[in-house]
DRENFIFI-129205 format. One line per 4 residues: number of its first residue (from 0); for each residue x, y, z of N, C-alpha, C, O. Coordinates in steps of 0.05 Angstrom, whole numbers, plus 32768, in hexadecimal, padded with zeros to 4 digits. Example, Ala and Ser with C-alpha at 12.3 -4.5 7.8 and 13.67 -1.06 7.14 Angstrom:
% residues 2
0	8108:7F8E:809C:80F6:7FA6:809C:8108:7FBE:809C:811D:7FBE:80A9 ~ 8101:7FD3:808E:8111:7FEB:808F:8102:8001:809D:810C:8017:80A1
This chain:
% residues 216
0	7FEA:7F56:80F8:7FF6:7F6A:80E6:7FEC:7F65:80C9:7FE7:7F4F:80C1 ~ 7FEB:7F7B:80BB:7FE3:7F7B:809F:7FF6:7F8C:808F:7FFE:7FA2:8099 ~ 7FFE:7F84:8078:800F:7F94:8066:8001:7F94:804A:8001:7F80:803C ~ 7FF7:7FAB:8043:7FE8:7FAD:8029:7FF9:7FBA:8013:7FEF:7FC6:8000
4	8014:7FB6:8016:8026:7FC1:8002:803F:7FAF:8002:8052:7FB4:8011 ~ 803F:7F9A:7FF1:8056:7F88:7FEF:805D:7F82:7FD2:804D:7F87:7FC0 ~ 8075:7F78:7FCE:807F:7F73:7FB3:808B:7F57:7FB1:809A:7F4E:7FC2 ~ 8085:7F4A:7F9B:8090:7F30:7F94:80A3:7F32:7F7D:80AA:7F48:7F74
8	80AB:7F1B:7F72:80BD:7F1B:7F5B:80B0:7F25:7F42:80BD:7F29:7F2D ~ 8096:7F2A:7F43:8088:7F36:7F2C:808F:7F53:7F28:8088:7F60:7F15 ~ 809D:7F5F:7F3C:80A9:7F79:7F38:80C5:7F79:7F44:80D7:7F6C:7F3A ~ 80C9:7F86:7F5B:80E4:7F87:7F66:80E7:7F7A:7F81:80F9:7F80:7F90
12	80D4:7F68:7F87:80D7:7F59:7FA0:80E9:7F41:7F9D:80F1:7F39:7F87 ~ 80F1:7F35:7FB4:8104:7F1F:7FB4:80F7:7F04:7FB1:8104:7EF0:7FA9 ~ 80DD:7F02:7FB7:80D1:7EE7:7FBA:80B9:7EE3:7FA7:80AC:7EF6:7F9F ~ 80B5:7ECA:7FA1:809C:7EC3:7F92:8085:7EC7:7FA5:8089:7EC7:7FBE
16	806C:7ECB:7F9B:8056:7ED2:7FAD:8051:7EBE:7FC3:804B:7EC6:7FDA ~ 8053:7EA4:7FBE:804E:7E91:7FD3:8061:7E93:7FEA:805A:7E91:8001 ~ 807B:7E97:7FE4:808E:7E9A:7FFA:808B:7EB5:8008:808E:7EB7:8020 ~ 8084:7ECA:7FF9:807E:7EE4:8005:8068:7EE1:801A:806A:7EEB:8030
20	8053:7ED3:8012:803D:7ECF:8025:8045:7EBE:803D:803D:7EC4:8053 ~ 8054:7EA9:8038:805D:7E98:804E:806F:7EA7:8061:806D:7EA4:807A ~ 8081:7EB7:8057:8092:7EC7:8068:8082:7EDB:8078:8088:7EE0:8090 ~ 806E:7EE7:806C:805D:7EF9:807B:804E:7EEB:8091:804C:7EF5:80A8
24	8043:7ED4:808B:8035:7EC3:809E:8047:7EBC:80B6:803F:7EBD:80CD ~ 805F:7EB4:80AF:8072:7EAC:80C4:807A:7EC4:80D6:8081:7EC0:80ED ~ 8078:7EDC:80CB:807E:7EF4:80DA:8066:7EFF:80EA:8068:7F13:80F7 ~ 8050:7EF0:80E8:8039:7EF8:80F8:8023:7F08:80EA:8012:7F13:80F7
28	8025:7F0A:80CF:8012:7F1A:80C0:7FF9:7F09:80BA:7FFB:7EF1:80B3 ~ 7FE2:7F16:80BC:7FC9:7F09:80B6:7FC0:7F0D:8099:7FB1:7EFD:808E ~ 7FC9:7F23:808D:7FC1:7F29:8071:7FD6:7F3B:8064:7FE3:7F4B:8071 ~ 7FD9:7F37:804A:7FEA:7F48:803A:7FDD:7F4D:801F:7FCB:7F3E:8017
32	7FE5:7F62:8012:7FDE:7F66:7FF6:7FF8:7F65:7FE6:800C:7F72:7FED ~ 7FF8:7F57:7FD0:800F:7F57:7FBE:800A:7F6D:7FA9:7FF8:7F6B:7F98 ~ 801A:7F82:7FAA:8015:7F9A:7F9A:802E:7FA0:7F89:803C:7FB4:7F8E ~ 8034:7F8F:7F77:804D:7F93:7F67:804B:7FAD:7F56:8035:7FB5:7F4E
36	8062:7FB8:7F50:8064:7FD0:7F40:805A:7FCC:7F24:8060:7FB7:7F18 ~ 804A:7FDF:7F1A:803F:7FDB:7EFF:803C:7FF6:7EF2:8038:800B:7EFE ~ 803D:7FF4:7ED7:8034:800A:7EC6:8026:7FFD:7EAE:801C:7FE7:7EB0 ~ 8023:800B:7E98:8015:8000:7E81:8022:7FE7:7E75:8015:7FD7:7E68
40	803C:7FE4:7E7A:804B:7FCF:7E6D:8046:7FB3:7E79:804A:7F9F:7E6B ~ 803E:7FB2:7E92:803E:7F98:7EA0:8025:7F92:7EB0:8023:7F7D:7EBC ~ 8013:7FA5:7EB3:7FFC:7FA2:7EC5:7FEB:7F8A:7EBD:7FE1:7F7B:7ECE ~ 7FE7:7F85:7EA3:7FD7:7F6F:7E9A:7FE6:7F54:7E9C:7FD9:7F3F:7E9A
44	8000:7F55:7EA0:800F:7F3D:7EA4:8010:7F35:7EC2:800C:7F1E:7EC9 ~ 8014:7F49:7ED3:8016:7F44:7EEF:7FFC:7F3B:7EFC:7FFB:7F27:7F0A ~ 7FE7:7F4B:7EF8:7FCF:7F46:7F08:7FC2:7F2B:7F05:7FBB:7F1F:7F1A ~ 7FBF:7F20:7EED:7FB3:7F05:7EEC:7FC2:7EF0:7EFC:7FB7:7EDE:7F08
48	7FDD:7EF2:7EFB:7FED:7EDE:7F0A:7FEB:7EE2:7F28:7FEA:7ECF:7F37 ~ 7FEB:7EFC:7F31:7FE9:7F01:7F4D:7FCD:7EF9:7F57:7FCB:7EED:7F6D ~ 7FB9:7EFE:7F48:7F9D:7EF6:7F50:7F9C:7ED8:7F54:7F90:7ECE:7F67 ~ 7FA7:7EC9:7F41:7FA6:7EAB:7F42:7FB4:7EA1:7F5B:7FA9:7E90:7F69
52	7FCC:7EAB:7F61:7FDB:7EA0:7F77:7FD0:7EAA:7F92:7FD0:7E9B:7FA6 ~ 7FC5:7EC2:7F93:7FB9:7ECC:7FAC:7FA1:7EBB:7FB4:7F9E:7EB5:7FCC ~ 7F91:7EB4:7FA0:7F7A:7EA3:7FA6:7F83:7E88:7FB2:7F77:7E7E:7FC5 ~ 7F97:7E7C:7FA6:7FA1:7E62:7FAF:7FAD:7E63:7FCB:7FA8:7E51:7FDC
56	7FBB:7E79:7FD1:7FC7:7E7C:7FEC:7FB1:7E80:8001:7FB1:7E74:8016 ~ 7F9F:7E92:7FFB:7F8A:7E9A:800E:7F78:7E83:8015:7F70:7E80:802C ~ 7F72:7E72:8002:7F5F:7E5C:8007:7F6A:7E47:801A:7F5B:7E37:8025 ~ 7F84:7E48:801E:7F91:7E35:8031:7F8B:7E3D:804E:7F8D:7E2C:8060
60	7F84:7E56:8053:7F7B:7E5F:806D:7F90:7E6A:8080:7F89:7E72:8096 ~ 7FA9:7E6B:8079:7FBE:7E75:808B:7FC0:7E94:808B:7FC2:7EA0:80A0 ~ 7FBE:7E9F:8073:7FC1:7EBC:8070:7FB0:7EC5:8058:7FAF:7EB7:8044 ~ 7FA4:7EDC:805B:7F95:7EE8:8045:7FA8:7EF8:8033:7FB7:7F09:803D
64	7FA8:7EF2:8019:7FBA:7F00:8007:7FA9:7F0C:7FF1:7F9B:7EFE:7FE2 ~ 7FAA:7F27:7FEF:7F99:7F35:7FDC:7FAA:7F3D:7FC3:7FC1:7F45:7FC6 ~ 7F9E:7F3A:7FAC:7FAC:7F43:7F93:7FA9:7F61:7F90:7F93:7F6C:7F91 ~ 7FC0:7F6E:7F8C:7FC0:7F8B:7F88:7FD4:7F93:7F74:7FE0:7F83:7F66
68	7FD9:7FAD:7F74:7FEC:7FB9:7F61:7FF5:7FD4:7F6C:7FE6:7FE1:7F7A ~ 800E:7FDB:7F66:8018:7FF6:7F6D:8020:8004:7F53:8034:7FFD:7F46 ~ 8010:8017:7F4B:8016:8027:7F33:802D:8039:7F3A:802C:8049:7F4C ~ 8043:8036:7F2A:805D:8041:7F32:8069:8052:7F1C:806D:8049:7F05
72	806F:806B:7F22:807C:807E:7F10:806B:8081:7EF6:8076:8086:7EE1 ~ 8051:807D:7EF8:803F:8081:7EE2:803A:809F:7EDF:8038:80AD:7EF3 ~ 8038:80A9:7EC6:8033:80C5:7EC3:8018:80CC:7ED0:8005:80BD:7ECD ~ 8016:80E2:7EDE:7FFD:80E9:7EEB:7FE4:80E8:7EDA:7FCF:80E1:7EE3
76	7FE7:80F0:7EC1:7FD0:80F0:7EAF:7FC5:80D4:7EA9:7FAF:80D0:7EA0 ~ 7FD6:80BF:7EAE:7FCE:80A4:7EA8:7FC5:8094:7EC0:7FBC:807D:7EBD ~ 7FC7:809F:7ED8:7FC2:8090:7EF1:7FA5:8087:7EF3:7FA0:8070:7EF9 ~ 7F92:8099:7EEE:7F76:8093:7EF1:7F6E:807C:7EDF:7F61:8069:7EE8
80	7F75:807D:7EC6:7F6E:8068:7EB3:7F7B:804D:7EBB:7F6E:8038:7EB8 ~ 7F94:804E:7EC4:7FA2:8036:7ECB:7F97:802A:7EE5:7F96:8011:7EE8 ~ 7F8E:803B:7EF7:7F81:8031:7F0F:7F67:8023:7F08:7F61:800E:7F14 ~ 7F58:802E:7EF6:7F3F:8021:7EED:7F45:8007:7EE0:7F36:7FF3:7EE4
84	7F5A:8006:7ED0:7F61:7FEC:7EC3:7F69:7FD7:7ED7:7F62:7FC0:7ED5 ~ 7F77:7FE0:7EEC:7F7F:7FCD:7F01:7F66:7FC1:7F0E:7F65:7FA9:7F14 ~ 7F52:7FD1:7F13:7F39:7FC8:7F1F:7F2C:7FB3:7F0C:7F23:7F9E:7F15 ~ 7F2B:7FBA:7EF3:7F1E:7FA8:7EE0:7F2D:7F8D:7EDE:7F20:7F78:7ED9
88	7F47:7F8E:7EE1:7F57:7F76:7EE0:7F55:7F65:7EFA:7F5E:7F4E:7EFA ~ 7F49:7F71:7F0F:7F45:7F62:7F27:7F55:7F69:7F40:7F54:7F5B:7F54 ~ 7F63:7F80:7F3F:7F72:7F89:7F56:7F5F:7F90:7F6D:7F4C:7F9E:7F69 ~ 7F65:7F85:7F85:7F55:7F8B:7F9C:7F60:7FA3:7FAC:7F51:7FB0:7FBA
92	7F7A:7FA7:7FA9:7F87:7FBE:7FB6:7F97:7FCD:7FA1:7FA9:7FC2:7F95 ~ 7F90:7FE6:7F9C:7F9F:7FF6:7F89:7FAE:800C:7F98:7FA3:801D:7FA6 ~ 7FC8:800B:7F95:7FDA:801E:7FA2:7FE8:802F:7F8C:7FED:8025:7F76 ~ 7FED:8048:7F93:7FFD:8058:7F81:8017:8060:7F90:8016:8068:7FA8
96	802D:805E:7F82:8047:8065:7F8C:8049:8083:7F8E:804D:8091:7F7A ~ 8046:808E:7FA6:8044:80AA:7FAA:805E:80B9:7FA7:8073:80AD:7FA0 ~ 805E:80D3:7FAC:8075:80E5:7FA7:8089:80E3:7FBE:808F:80F8:7FCB ~ 8093:80CC:7FC2:80A8:80C7:7FD6:80BF:80DA:7FD3:80C6:80E3:7FBD
100	80CC:80E0:7FE9:80E4:80F1:7FE8:80FC:80E2:7FDC:8110:80EE:7FD5 ~ 80FA:80C8:7FDA:8111:80B7:7FD3:8114:80B2:7FB5:8128:80A8:7FAC ~ 80FF:80B9:7FA5:8100:80B3:7F89:80F4:80CB:7F79:80E5:80DA:7F83 ~ 80FC:80CD:7F5F:80F2:80E3:7F4E:80D6:80DD:7F42:80D3:80DB:7F2A
104	80C3:80D9:7F53:80A7:80D4:7F4A:809C:80ED:7F3D:80A1:8103:7F46 ~ 808E:80EA:7F26:8084:8102:7F18:8073:8114:7F2A:8062:810A:7F38 ~ 8078:812D:7F29:8068:8141:7F37:804B:813E:7F2E:8045:813B:7F17 ~ 8039:8140:7F41:801C:813E:7F3B:8012:8122:7F3F:7FFA:811D:7F3C
108	8023:810F:7F46:801B:80F3:7F4A:8007:80F0:7F61:7FF2:80E3:7F5F ~ 800D:80FD:7F78:7FFC:80FB:7F8F:7FDF:8104:7F88:7FCC:80F6:7F8E ~ 7FDE:811C:7F7C:7FC3:8127:7F76:7FB4:8116:7F62:7F9C:8112:7F66 ~ 7FC2:810D:7F4E:7FB4:80FC:7F3A:7FAB:80E2:7F46:7F95:80D8:7F41
112	7FBB:80D6:7F58:7FB4:80BD:7F65:7F9B:80C1:7F76:7F8A:80B0:7F77 ~ 7F9A:80D7:7F85:7F84:80DC:7F97:7F6A:80E3:7F88:7F55:80E3:7F94 ~ 7F6C:80E9:7F6F:7F54:80ED:7F5E:7F4D:80D4:7F4E:7F3D:80D4:7F3C ~ 7F59:80BD:7F56:7F55:80A4:7F48:7F49:808F:7F5B:7F46:8094:7F73
116	7F41:8078:7F4F:7F34:8063:7F5F:7F48:8051:7F6C:7F4B:8039:7F65 ~ 7F57:805C:7F7F:7F6C:804C:7F8D:7F65:8049:7FAA:7F52:8055:7FB4 ~ 7F74:8038:7FB7:7F70:8033:7FD4:7F84:8041:7FE5:7F7D:804C:7FFA ~ 7F9D:8040:7FDD:7FB3:804A:7FED:7FC6:805B:7FDD:7FCE:8054:7FC7
120	7FCD:8072:7FE8:7FE3:8082:7FDD:7FFC:807C:7FED:7FFE:8084:8005 ~ 800F:806E:7FE2:8027:8065:7FF0:803B:807C:7FF3:803E:808C:7FE1 ~ 8049:807B:8009:805F:808E:800F:805C:80A8:7FFF:806C:80AD:7FED ~ 8049:80B9:8007:8043:80D0:7FF7:8055:80E8:7FFA:8050:80FE:7FEF
124	806A:80E6:800A:807E:80FB:800C:8073:8114:801A:8064:8111:802E ~ 8079:812B:800F:8070:8144:801B:8054:814B:8011:8050:815E:8002 ~ 8041:813C:801B:8025:813F:8014:801B:815B:8019:8022:8167:802D ~ 800C:8166:8006:8002:8181:8009:7FE7:8181:8018:7FDB:816C:801C
128	7FDE:8199:8020:7FC4:819B:802D:7FAE:8192:801A:7F9C:8184:8022 ~ 7FB0:819C:8001:7F9C:8194:7FED:7F9A:8176:7FEA:7F84:816B:7FE9 ~ 7FB1:8169:7FE8:7FB1:814C:7FE4:7FA6:813E:7FFD:7F98:812A:7FFA ~ 7FAD:8147:8014:7FA3:813A:802C:7F85:813D:802F:7F77:812A:8036
132	7F7B:8154:802A:7F5E:8159:802B:7F50:8146:8017:7F3B:813B:801D ~ 7F5B:8144:7FFF:7F4F:8133:7FEA:7F4F:8115:7FF3:7F3B:8107:7FEF ~ 7F65:810C:8000:7F66:80F1:800A:7F50:80EC:801E:7F43:80D8:801E ~ 7F4C:8100:8030:7F37:80FD:8045:7F1C:80FD:8038:7F0B:80EC:8040
136	7F17:810E:8025:7EFD:8110:8018:7EF6:80F6:8008:7EDF:80ED:8008 ~ 7F0A:80EA:7FFC:7F05:80D3:7FEA:7F0A:80B8:7FF8:7F06:80A3:7FEC ~ 7F12:80B9:8011:7F15:80A0:8020:7F2D:808F:8016:7F2D:8077:8018 ~ 7F41:809D:800C:7F5A:808F:8003:7F6E:8090:801A:7F72:80A5:8027
140	7F7A:8079:8020:7F8C:8077:8036:7FA8:8081:802F:7FB3:807B:801A ~ 7FB4:808F:8042:7FD0:8098:803F:7FE2:8085:804F:7FDA:807C:8064 ~ 7FF9:8080:8044:800A:806C:804F:8020:8077:8062:802E:808A:805B ~ 8022:806B:8079:8039:806D:808A:804A:8054:8084:803F:803D:8085
144	8063:8057:807E:8072:8040:8074:808A:803A:8086:8096:804C:8092 ~ 8090:8021:8089:80A8:8018:8098:80C1:8016:8086:80D7:8011:808F ~ 80BD:801B:806C:80D3:8017:8059:80E7:802E:805A:80E0:8046:805B ~ 8101:8027:805B:8117:803A:805C:8114:804E:8045:810C:8047:802E
148	811B:8067:804A:811A:807D:8037:80FD:8087:8032:80F8:809E:8034 ~ 80EB:8075:802A:80D0:807D:8027:80C4:8087:8041:80B1:8098:8041 ~ 80CE:807E:8057:80C4:8086:8071:80CC:80A2:807A:80C4:80AB:808F ~ 80DD:80AF:806A:80E8:80C9:8072:80D2:80DE:8077:80D5:80F0:8088
152	80BC:80DB:806A:80A6:80EF:806D:808F:80E5:807E:8079:80F1:807E ~ 8092:80CF:808C:807D:80C4:809D:8071:80D9:80B0:8059:80DB:80B3 ~ 8083:80E8:80BD:8079:80FB:80D1:8068:8111:80C4:8053:8118:80CF ~ 806F:811A:80AC:8060:812E:809E:8045:8122:8096:8030:812F:8099
156	8045:810A:808B:802B:80FD:8083:8019:80FA:809B:8001:80FF:8099 ~ 8024:80F1:80B2:8014:80EE:80CA:8008:8109:80D3:7FF0:810A:80DA ~ 8017:811E:80D3:800D:8138:80DB:7FF7:8142:80C8:7FE3:814C:80D2 ~ 7FFB:813F:80AF:7FE7:8148:809B:7FCD:8138:809E:7FB7:8143:809C
160	7FD0:811E:80A2:7FB9:810D:80A5:7FA9:8115:80BE:7F90:8116:80BD ~ 7FB7:811A:80D3:7FA9:8123:80EC:7F9B:813D:80E8:7F84:8140:80F0 ~ 7FA8:8150:80DB:7F9C:816B:80D7:7F83:816A:80C6:7F70:8179:80CB ~ 7F83:8159:80B1:7F6C:8159:809F:7F5B:8140:80A0:7F4A:813B:808F
164	7F60:8130:80B5:7F50:8118:80BA:7F50:8104:80A3:7F3C:80F8:809D ~ 7F67:8101:8097:7F6B:80EC:8083:7F72:80D2:8091:7F7D:80D2:80A7 ~ 7F6C:80BC:8084:7F70:80A1:8090:7F8C:8096:8088:7F95:809A:8072 ~ 7F98:8088:809B:7FB3:807D:8097:7FB2:805F:8097:7FA1:8052:80A4
168	7FC5:8052:8089:7FCC:8036:808D:7FEA:8034:808F:7FF9:8045:8085 ~ 7FF3:8020:809D:8010:801B:809F:8017:8003:808E:800B:7FED:8091 ~ 802B:8006:807D:8034:7FF0:806C:8052:7FED:806E:8061:8000:8074 ~ 805C:7FD5:8068:8078:7FD0:8068:8085:7FD4:804D:809D:7FD8:804B
172	8074:7FD4:8037:8080:7FD6:801C:8095:7FC0:801A:80AB:7FC4:8011 ~ 808D:7FA8:8022:809F:7F91:8024:80A9:7F88:8009:8099:7F82:7FF7 ~ 80C3:7F85:8006:80D0:7F7A:7FEF:80DF:7F60:7FF6:80E5:7F50:7FE4 ~ 80E5:7F5C:8010:80F5:7F46:8019:80EA:7F3D:8035:80DC:7F4C:8042
176	80F1:7F25:803E:80E7:7F1B:8058:80EC:7F2E:806F:80DB:7F31:8081 ~ 8103:7F3B:806F:810B:7F4C:8085:80FA:7F65:8086:80FA:7F74:809A ~ 80EA:7F6B:8071:80DA:7F83:8071:80C0:7F80:8081:80B3:7F94:8088 ~ 80B9:7F68:8088:80A1:7F64:8099:80A9:7F69:80B6:80B2:7F57:80C4
180	80A6:7F82:80BF:80B2:7F8A:80D8:80A3:7F81:80F1:80AE:7F81:8107 ~ 808A:7F79:80EE:807A:7F71:8105:806D:7F88:8114:8073:7F9F:810F ~ 805B:7F81:8126:804A:7F95:8133:805A:7FA8:8145:8054:7FC0:8146 ~ 806D:7F9E:8154:807C:7FAF:8167:808B:7FC4:8158:8089:7FDC:815F
184	809B:7FBD:8144:80AA:7FD1:8135:8098:7FE3:8126:809D:7FFB:8125 ~ 8083:7FD9:811A:8070:7FE9:810B:8064:7FFF:811E:8062:8016:8116 ~ 805D:7FF7:8136:8052:800A:8149:8067:801F:8150:8060:8036:8153 ~ 807F:8016:8154:8095:802A:815B:809A:803D:8145:809E:8055:814A
188	8099:8034:812C:809D:8046:8115:8086:805A:8114:808A:8071:810E ~ 806E:8051:8119:8057:8063:8119:8059:8077:812F:8053:808F:812C ~ 8062:806E:8146:8067:8081:815C:807C:8095:8155:807A:80AD:815C ~ 8091:808C:8147:80A6:809E:813E:809C:80B3:812B:80A8:80C8:8128
192	8086:80AD:811D:807A:80C0:810A:8068:80D4:8119:805D:80E6:810D ~ 8066:80D0:8133:8056:80E2:8143:8039:80DA:8148:802A:80EA:8153 ~ 8032:80C2:8141:8017:80B8:8145:8012:80B0:8162:8024:80A5:816F ~ 7FFB:80B4:816C:7FF3:80AC:8186:7FEB:808F:8186:7FE6:8083:8171
196	7FE8:8083:819E:7FDF:8067:81A0:7FC3:8064:8193:7FBE:8050:8186 ~ 7FB2:8077:8198:7F97:8075:818C:7F98:8077:816E:7F8A:8069:8160 ~ 7FA9:8089:8163:7FAC:808B:8146:7FB8:8072:813A:7FB0:806B:8124 ~ 7FCB:8066:8148:7FD7:804E:813D:7FC3:8037:813C:7FC2:8028:8129
200	7FB3:8035:8151:7F9E:8020:8152:7F8A:8024:813B:7F82:8011:812E ~ 7F83:803D:8136:7F70:8043:8120:7F7D:803D:8105:7F6F:8033:80F3 ~ 7F97:8042:8102:7FA5:803C:80E9:7FA5:801E:80E4:7FA0:8016:80CD ~ 7FAB:800E:80F8:7FAB:7FF1:80F4:7F8F:7FE7:80EE:7F8C:7FD4:80DF
204	7F7B:7FF4:80FA:7F5F:7FEC:80F5:7F58:7FF2:80D8:7F48:7FE4:80CB ~ 7F63:8008:80CD:7F5E:800F:80B1:7F67:7FF9:809E:7F5A:7FF3:808A ~ 7F7E:7FED:80A4:7F88:7FD7:8093:7F74:7FBF:8094:7F6F:7FB3:807F ~ 7F69:7FBA:80AB:7F55:7FA4:80AE:7F3C:7FAA:809D:7F31:7F99:808F
208	7F34:7FC4:809E:7F1D:7FCC:808E:7F21:7FC8:8070:7F10:7FC0:8061 ~ 7F39:7FCF:8067:7F40:7FCC:804B:7F3F:7FAF:8043:7F35:7FA8:802D ~ 7F4A:7F9D:8053:7F4A:7F81:804E:7F2D:7F77:804C:7F25:7F68:803A ~ 7F1D:7F7F:805F:7F00:7F76:8060:7EF2:7F80:8047:7EE2:7F71:803B
212	7EF7:7F99:803F:7EEA:7FA4:8028:7EF2:7F95:800E:7EE2:7F90:7FFD ~ 7F0C:7F8E:800D:7F16:7F80:7FF5:7F0C:7F64:7FF3:7F0A:7F58:7FDD ~ 7F04:7F58:800A:7EFC:7F3C:800A:7EDE:7F39:8005:7ED4:7F22:8003 ~ 7ECF:7F4F:8004:7EB2:7F4D:8000:7EAC:7F43:7FE3:7E95:7F40:7FDC
């Protein structure tokens, strides 16, 4: 299992990065990305610390931990520049907090994110056809999530991805140890979103590809 959307105490997670990684490893995960919430106020504070600890954890050989960021509630006009800044600061996985049904994310966030240099659009809510086509064209992954409330639109995201051949990844959006649901529950949640066994296997393979790309 792989989770490319997790949070530590550097935003709203419960654990320091080393314990977050150890809890993931104990739950059977091979790789995670630490993608704490960021905007202009804290991105330059978070990323150097995450990069340092991810390197130390990964070199021990138990679990691969990638330094990342989740741009959250950022004004759509600022997303592209902030994504570029995240890359320059060393983020290996750049996620944008999409237009989830559970929060008042600024309208236009999905479209702005998909026109930026990001890897994953997280919990994108009621994704439009235009947005899905753009994700497919630009090779940006759409997230199926196991997280409560954010998962309300999983079925819609799965349908749109199938229709327009956009690529999916499944993430836990883990904030606490109990959020690492494991492969059986993750598979069941994906099935509940209407994905077939073949589509689920492809989705899990996409996460592996992202990890491999980030490690080059």
